[in-house]
N, C-alpha and C positions, 0 to 999 in steps of 0.2 A: 276380610270384609267381603261382602257379597257384591257391592257396587263401588269399586275403587274410584271411579270417575265422579261419583255423586256422593259427596260427604256432607253429612248434616252437622258434623262437629269439626271444630278447628283442630289442627295438629296439636296445639298447646293443650286443648281440653282433653284430647285422647291421651297424651303423655301424662297429664295430671291424674287422670283416672287410673292409668296403668301403674303409676308409682304410689298413689295414695290408697287405692282400693284393691290391690292385688292380694288375694287371700294367702298365697304362698309367702310373700314378703311380710304380710301382717303377722302370720304365724311365726316366721323366723324371728321377727323383732320381738314378739312376745316371749319366745323361748330364750332369747338373749337377755331380755330384761329380767326374766325369772331364773337367774343363774342358780339361786338356792335350790329350786326344784330340780333343775338339771343335775346339779352336783349330788343331791340326795339320791337321785335315780342311779347315777354312776356308782355311788357308794354301795347301794343295795345290790346292784348287778355284780360288782366286784366281790361282795360277801358271798353271794350265791355261787359264783364261779369257784371261789376258794372251797366252799362246802362241797361242791360237786367233785372237785379234784381230790378232796380228802376222803370221799366215800369210796367203798370198795366196788369193784366191778361186779355186775350181776353174773350169776351162773349162765352158761350158754343156754340151758334149758328154760330159763326164765326171761329171756330177751323179749319174747312176744307176749308176756303176761301183761294184762291190763291195756292191751292195744285194741282199739275198736276196729277190727278187721276180721276177715275170715281167717281162722287159724291155718298156719302152714302145715301141710301134710306131705306125705311121700308123693312127689311129683315126678313122673317119668322114671320111676325106679331110683330116684335120688332123694335122700333125706336132707332137707335144707340145713340141718344142724350138724351133719357129719363133717368132720375136718378131714381133708384129703391130704 
């Protein structure tokens, strides 16, 4: 508060607003109430993780493919894909 000595609201009113209108608590309560949505998201994530684990590793030369960045090149005499 900017003026702790001059309050326009009672302590009870401030506590009530903090507990009833706190957006973080409201969202947490919504997530808890919608357990079916949360569980479906967990299930989908678990399926994607299993799929990722089952996929083969990409070739070293393909690691930077489809990455939106300046392609890596020979820097200071070192090739970033050389294994030492």
